[in-house]
C-alpha positions in Angstrom: 0.0 0.0 0.0 1.3 3.4 -1.0 1.9 6.1 1.7 -1.0 8.1 0.2 -3.3 5.1 0.3 -2.3 4.3 3.9 -3.0 7.8 5.0 -6.4 7.8 3.3 -7.3 4.5 4.9 -6.2 5.8 8.3 -8.5 8.9 7.9 -11.4 6.7 6.9 -10.8 4.4 10.0 -10.6 7.5 12.2 -13.9 8.9 10.9 -15.6 5.5 11.3 -14.2 5.3 14.9 -15.5 8.8 15.7 -19.0 8.0 14.3 -19.1 4.8 16.4 -18.0 6.8 19.4 -20.8 9.3 18.8 -23.4 6.5 18.7 -22.1 5.2 22.0 -22.3 8.7 23.4 -25.9 9.0 22.4 -26.6 5.6 24.0 -25.2 7.0 27.3 -27.9 9.8 27.1 -30.7 7.6 26.0 -33.6 8.2 28.3 -36.4 10.6 27.6 -35.2 13.4 29.8 -32.1 14.2 27.7 -32.2 17.0 25.1 -29.5 18.1 22.7 -28.2 21.1 20.9 -25.8 21.2 17.9 -23.3 24.0 17.5 -21.3 24.4 14.3 -18.3 25.8 16.2 -17.0 24.7 19.6 -16.4 28.4 20.4 -20.1 29.3 20.1 -21.8 30.0 23.4 -25.3 28.8 24.3 -26.8 32.3 24.0 -30.3 33.0 22.6 -30.4 35.0 19.4 -32.0 38.0 21.0 -29.0 38.4 23.3 -26.3 38.2 20.7 -26.2 41.9 20.0 -24.1 44.5 21.7 -26.9 46.8 22.6 -29.7 44.5 23.7 -33.0 46.2 24.6 -36.0 44.5 26.0 -38.3 46.9 24.1 -36.7 46.0 20.8 -37.2 42.3 21.6 -40.9 42.8 22.4 -41.3 44.9 19.2 -39.9 42.0 17.1 -42.5 39.7 18.5 -45.3 42.2 18.0 -44.3 42.7 14.3 -43.9 39.0 13.7 -47.4 38.2 15.2 -49.0 40.9 13.0 -47.2 39.9 9.8 -47.5 36.1 10.4 -51.3 36.3 10.4 -51.1 36.9 6.6 -49.5 33.4 6.2 -51.3 31.4 8.8 -54.2 29.2 7.6 -57.5 30.6 8.8 -55.7 33.6 10.4 -55.5 31.6 13.6 -54.8 33.5 16.8 -51.4 33.1 18.3 -50.9 33.1 22.0 -47.7 34.7 23.4 -45.8 31.4 23.7 -47.0 30.1 20.3 -46.0 33.4 18.6 -42.6 33.3 20.3 -42.0 29.7 19.4 -43.0 30.3 15.8 -40.9 33.4 15.5 -37.9 31.5 16.9 -38.4 28.7 14.5 -38.5 31.0 11.5 -35.3 32.9 12.4 -36.5 35.9 14.3 -34.4 36.9 17.3 -36.0 35.7 20.6 -35.2 34.7 24.1 -35.8 31.1 23.2 -33.1 28.6 22.2 -33.7 25.5 20.1 -33.1 22.0 21.5 -34.2 18.6 20.3 -34.9 15.3 21.9 -33.2 13.6 18.9 -29.4 13.6 19.1 -29.1 12.8 15.4 -31.0 16.0 14.6 -28.6 18.0 16.9 -25.7 16.4 15.2 -27.1 17.4 11.8 -27.2 21.1 12.8 -23.7 20.8 14.3 -22.0 19.4 11.2 -24.1 21.3 8.7 -23.9 24.8 10.2 -21.4 27.5 9.4 -18.4 27.6 11.8 -16.5 30.8 12.6 -13.3 29.0 11.5 -13.0 26.2 8.9 -10.8 24.3 11.3 -13.2 24.5 14.3 -14.7 21.4 15.8 -18.5 21.0 15.7 -20.1 20.5 19.1 -23.2 18.6 20.4 -24.4 19.4 23.9 -26.5 17.1 26.1 -28.7 18.4 28.9 -30.9 16.5 31.2 -34.2 18.3 31.8 -35.6 18.2 35.3 -39.4 18.2 35.8 -39.1 21.3 37.9 -37.5 23.2 35.0 -40.4 22.8 32.6 -42.4 26.1 32.5 -46.2 25.8 32.8 -47.1 28.2 30.0 -50.8 28.2 30.9 -49.9 29.5 34.4 -47.2 31.8 33.1 -48.7 33.2 30.0 -46.2 36.1 29.4 -42.8 34.9 28.1 -41.3 38.3 29.2 -42.4 37.8 32.8 -41.2 34.2 33.2 -40.4 33.2 36.8 -37.1 31.5 35.9 -35.1 30.0 33.1 -36.5 26.7 32.0 -37.8 24.7 29.1 -40.9 25.1 27.1 -42.7 22.2 25.3 -44.3 23.9 22.2 -47.4 23.0 20.3 -46.3 21.5 16.9 -47.5 24.4 14.8 -45.3 23.5 11.8 -44.0 20.4 10.1 -40.4 21.4 10.8 -40.9 21.7 14.6 -42.5 18.2 14.7 -39.9 16.5 12.6 -37.0 18.1 14.4 -38.4 16.8 17.7 -38.0 20.4 18.9 -38.4 22.2 22.2 -37.0 25.4 23.6 -35.2 26.8 26.6 -36.4 30.2 27.7 -34.1 32.7 29.3 -34.9 35.6 31.6 -31.8 37.4 30.5 -31.1 36.5 26.9 -27.6 38.1 27.0 -26.4 35.5 29.5 -25.2 32.1 28.0 -27.0 29.0 29.2 -25.1 27.2 32.0 -25.8 23.6 33.0 -25.5 23.4 36.8 -24.7 19.7 36.4 -22.3 20.1 33.5 -19.4 17.7 33.0 -17.2 16.4 30.2 -19.5 13.6 29.1 -22.3 16.1 28.3 -20.3 17.4 25.3 -19.3 15.6 22.1 -16.8 17.3 19.8 -16.5 16.5 16.1 -13.3 17.4 14.3 -13.6 19.5 11.2 -12.3 16.7 8.9 -15.1 14.4 10.2 -18.0 16.8 9.3 -18.5 15.5 5.8 -18.4 11.9 6.9 -20.9 12.6 9.7 -23.2 14.3 7.1 -23.1 11.2 5.0 -23.9 8.9 7.9 -26.8 11.1 8.9 -28.1 11.0 5.4 -28.2 7.2 5.4 -30.0 7.4 8.8 -32.7 9.6 7.2 -31.5 12.8 8.8 -31.2 15.2 5.9 -32.5 18.6 4.7 -35.8 17.0 3.5 -36.5 15.8 7.0 -35.2 18.9 8.8 -36.8 21.5 6.6 -39.8 19.7 5.1 -41.8 20.7 2.0 -40.4 21.6 -1.4 -37.5 23.6 0.2 -36.4 20.5 2.0 -36.6 18.3 -1.1 -34.6 20.9 -3.1 -32.0 21.3 -0.4 -31.6 17.5 -0.1 -31.2 17.0 -3.8 -28.6 19.8 -4.1 -26.6 18.2 -1.3 -26.8 14.8 -3.0 -26.0 16.3 -6.4 -23.0 18.2 -5.2 -21.6 15.0 -3.6 -22.9 12.4 -6.0 -24.6 10.5 -3.2 -27.7 8.4 -3.4 -28.7 9.2 -6.9 -28.6 5.6 -8.2 -31.4 3.2 -9.0 -32.9 3.3 -5.4 -33.8 6.8 -4.6 
C-alpha cells in the first residue's frame, strides 16, 4: 500500500471510529429526559439570538414579537390567533431573534445542525451538547402566559404548529436574561461531544443514510430541493434506489 493510500485508509478508519464513538455517546444519554443542541463551532456559546447583540434592549425584543405576530397572520391558515408562547416559538423557529433557544430530543438532529452549520473558523470542531431536563425546569405556559415575565429560566414544550418543529423533535429553553449564556449546573465532560472539522462530511453522509437530511429537517419543497442539491454536489444516493 502506498503512503497516500495508507494515509487515506487511516483517515477513513478514524472517521468511522469517531462515528461509532458518537453513537455510543448517544446511548449514554438515551432516556427521555435528555435534550440536545448542535453548535457548528465549539467556540459558540449557548446564548439566545435576542441576546447576541451589543446593545440588547427588552423593548426591541418585544417589538420583534409584535411585528412577527402581526405579519404572520397573513401566512397562517384561517388567520389563527397566536398566543404569546405560540407566537414566540413560531418566531424563533423561523429565524426571528427571541429569548428562546432551540433544542431537540433527537441527538441525530442535533448532530445534523452541528456538522451542517457554518463555523466561525473552517478548522473548528462541531459540538453537540446534552442536557438532562428536570421536571421542575419545565415552564407551565398556561400559568405563566407572558414569556417576558417568566419566573425563571426553563424549558418550554411547544405545540407543533409546523411540520419542521415536529420532525426536528423540537423544544425550547427560555431565558430571563437572553444576554447570558445557558449554563448547565450539572455540567461535566460527558455532556459534550466534539466532532473534528475533517469528520464533518463523513458525519453528514452517515446522517443522510440514517434519514436525517434537509428534507426531514426543513420539510416541504424547500427541504426536497436542499436535499437534492446536497446529493448532487456530492454524487450521493442518486442511483437506482432513490
